[in-house]
N, C-alpha and C positions, 0 to 999 in steps of 0.2 A: 117740414124736417122732422124728424122723428129719432128716436136711441131706444135701445133697450138696454135694459140694466137686467142681468140675472141674478138672481139669490142676493138681492140685496141685505145686508147684515147691519144690525145695529149694536156696538160690541159695550154701549153703557147708556140704559136708560132707566128712567123711574116710573115704575106703573104704580104707585100707590096701594090703597087700600079703598074696601067699604065703595062708596058712593064715587070716589074718584078715580077709584081703577074702573068702575063699569063705563065710565066715560072715556078714559084715555087709553086702556088698554087694547080697545079695538082699533083705535087710530093707529098703533103700531103694529098690529099684526095684520092689518089689512095689505102694509104695505112692506113689510119685511119678512124675509124667509126665518130668521132666528133674531133673537134678541137677547144682552145678557143682562139681566134683571139687578138691580141693586138692592141691598137687602136692610137699608136704614129706614124700616118702619119704626112704628113706636108699638111692641117692644121689636126689637131688632131680629133677623132671621140669624139664630144663634146656632142651628145642630139640623141635623138629617131631617127630623119631624118637622122642623118650622119649615125648613126647604121643599120639603112635599106637600105639606098644607099649602102653602102659599102657591106653589106651582100650581095646584090642582085648582084654585080659585081663579087664577089665570086662565087656565085653560077652559074651565067653564063658559067666561065670556067672549074666547078668542077660537074655540074649537071647530071652526066652520073655515077658517081662514089658511087652513096649512103652513101653518105659523109653529115654531117651537121655542118657549120662553127657557132660557138658562138661567137658572139659580147661582147665585153665589152666598157664601157664609160670611157675617162679619166678623172682622178678626177681633181677637179678645185674648187675652194672656191665661184665660182656663184652657184653652184648646189644647186637648190632648192627642197622643198618637190613636187610643183608641177611636176617639170622637171623629178623627181627620180619616180613617180607615173605614170607618161605616160611612161615613159621608161621600167617600171616593166615587162611589157609583152612582151618585146621585147629582154631584156636583163637579165642574172642572176650576172653580175659580175661588179664592178668598180675597175679601174686600176691606183693605187695613183704610180707617180715617184715624189720622191723628187726633187726641182731644181737642172738643171744640173748634174744628176747625170749619164744621158746616152742617148742614141738618142733621138732628139728631146723633150727632157725633158725641155729645157731651160726656166727659169724664171718662174716656175710654183709653186708646192707648197713650200713655204718655212720652213715652219713650220707644221710638222704632228701632232702635239701637241697644234697646235691655237685653239682658242675659236671656232672657224667659219668651222674647221675641224671636232673637236668633235660635232657640232652642226649637222652636216651631217652626221658622224657616228651613232650618235642616230637616225636618220631618216632609214638609213641604216638597222639598227639591227631592227627597225619597221617594216619593208617593206621586210625583209629576204632576201637581197641584200648583196652578199659574198663581202669582202672587199680584194681585190690582191694589194700588196705592195713590190715593188722593195727596198728593205731594205738595205740602205747605207748612209751612212753621209758625209759631204766632208771633212773628216781627211784624213790621212796618208791612202793610197791607200790600205794596207794591213790590215788596221784596222778599216775600213768603215763597213764592213758588223757586225763584233762583236760590235761596239760601237753602234749600230744601236740597239741591243737585247732589252734595257731598253726601247724604244719607244715602242716594241711588248708589251713587259710586261704591261706598262701603259695601253695601249689601251684595251687588252685582259680583265684587272680586271675591266676596267671602263664600258666595254660593252661586258657582259658575254654571251649573244644571239648574239651578231656578229660574224661570221664565218671568220676569218681571215688569210689568206693563206701568209706565207713568200715562195715568188718566190725566186728561182733557189739558194735555200741554197750553201754557199761555205765554211762555216767555222763549226769545232767542237763546237765551241760557239753557233752557231743556232742548231746542233743538239742536245744539251745538252738542250737548249731553248724549244724544240718543245714541252715537256710533262708538261711543268711547268704549263700551265691552256688547259681545256679542248676544247677550242675554236680555238687554233692554230694549223694551218695544213702545210705543206711545199709541194713544189716542187724541183725536181732536173732534171737536165740535164744531157744527156750524157757525154758531156764534163769532166763536174766536177768529173765524176766518174772515170776519167782516167787520166786525166793530173795535172801537180801543175805548178807553177810558172817556175820551170827548166824547164819544156817542151816547156814552152812559151820563155823563155828568158836567160835560162840558159847558152846555150852554141852557139847558134846562133838564131838570132831573128825572130821567126815565125808568121807572122801577120797572117794567117788562122786559128791559135790558139788562138789571142787575141780576149778576151770577157770583159762585165762588168754582173756581177760583176768578177774580174779578178782572175782565179785559182790560190789558194792558197798554204800551205804546205802540205806535206806528211800528218803529223796526220789529217789533215782538210779532204784530200781525204777520207783516212780510214774511219772517221766516216760518211762520205754520204754512201760508199758503206756498211757498217754496217747497215745502214739503207733502202739502198734498197734492198739489198740481202736478207736479214730477212722480208722483205716485209710489214716493218713497217706499220700500219693501219692508220696512219697519214700522210703516204707521198704517192705523184703520180709522174708518169712522166712528164715533159712539158718539151720540147728541149729546149726551146729557141732560136729554129732556126731562125737566123736571116741573110738573104742574103745582100751581098753588091757586086757591080761589083768589079771585080778583079782589077782596076786600083785604088779602093779607098781604098785597102786592101793593096796592097804591093806599097806605097808612105810614105814620110811625112806625119803626122796625120792621120796614119791608123783607118781605122774606126773599130768600136768595134761591133762583132758579129761572130757566128760561125754558117756556114750553115752545117745541119746535118738531115733534113728532110726524105731524101731519104734513108737514110743508117741508121738509129735510130735503127729500130728493130732487124737489123742483126746483130749489133755491141754489140748491148745489149744482145743479144742472144749468143755470144762469151761471152761476160763478166759474166754471169751467170752460162753457160756452166762449163766455167774453173774454177769457183769456186764451182761448182756442187749444183747451186741452181736453176737449169732451172725450176723446180717444183713452184718456186715464181715470176718468170717472167709475169705472168697472172696477179696475182695482182698488180706488181707494173706498169704496162702500162694500166688496165685497171679496175680491180674489186674495188681497193682502194678508185679510182676517183669516181666510181658508188656509192659508199657507202658515199663518204663525201659529194658528190655534191646533191646527191637523184637525179640520173638522168635515162633514159632509153635510151640508146643508139643504134642507128643504127646498125641492126644485120651484121658483116661481119668478115670472118675467114680469118686470115693471115698461110699459111702454110710455115714455115721456115725450109730447110733441110739442113744437116750438110755438107756443099760442099763448096769449094773454092769461093769466089767471090772478083775480083777485082774491087775496087771502081774507079768511073770513076774521070778523072781527073779534069773535069769541067762538068756542067751543065749551057748550054748556056756559059753566062760570070761570072758565079760562081765558084767558086773553094769550094769543100765540103770538110768537117773533113775528114782526115786520105787519101786525094785525092793519089790515085796511088797506094794503100797498098792492100795487098791481107788479107783476113778475112776468117774466120773460116765458116761461115754461110750464106747462101743467102736464098732471098725468092722463093720459088717452084711456088706458085700460090695464088691468092685473091680470096675469093667467098663470 
């Protein structure tokens, strides 16, 4: 049994920099036509020059793969109309991280509803720049995403022509919020379609499943599965593949992030196949994003076959999602 996925898109990925990027960037470019690359480097991608320089470094590693990396700028309260107008020819997206919420977000946006933030949202709305948000508060960890939902609703109501992406949603509350305003959309990761907090810490701590937002309850996972498997038109795939060296995961103060880039399509095929929804996989990993973002991706076809595949224990010094496990689907060819 085989399926073809045309122009797969990853609308949220971390390619890091330096030695790590040289390993992980080709593992995305090989299988995806486009990827939306996150800006939370050290230092972060703050302006047009940063974005161009970062993209050039990525392209130097992925230039033979018919792959386009699309850059995001780090949302900060010093953004001006002049900066955004200059950036518009090079980026389509701005990424907002509330302060201290995830990797390298320390000390940034303390209030997503400040007057300065709203001023920037208004400029983005005028310029047609999409707003991506890591939507969590600083509350109890299991409540952070649900408690952030009123912020999405307030921004969506105040800026009806601003496209807002609720990134890597993890809760039924987010799934229920999705259709409240026409300008709200969402991405969903691979791991949040499969795991709950029980898998992360219910029996023994599994650091390679620890990510932010943290996996939630069974009813939350099931709500996400319903959105993805039905190919809800406002939802697209964003892996949030976030590599860290093994020693920074298997230690006190474990780094947050799940590395899934090289095995995402295979595991997604298994999930959709077992649910009898293979016909909807194309929409989830490509067509919906094309419609949401009004983009024309590079032409690439990934042929998957129903054949056992053993996920490698490591890629360089990075342990992938479901390392060492055997899954039902493999990649036969990319053309």
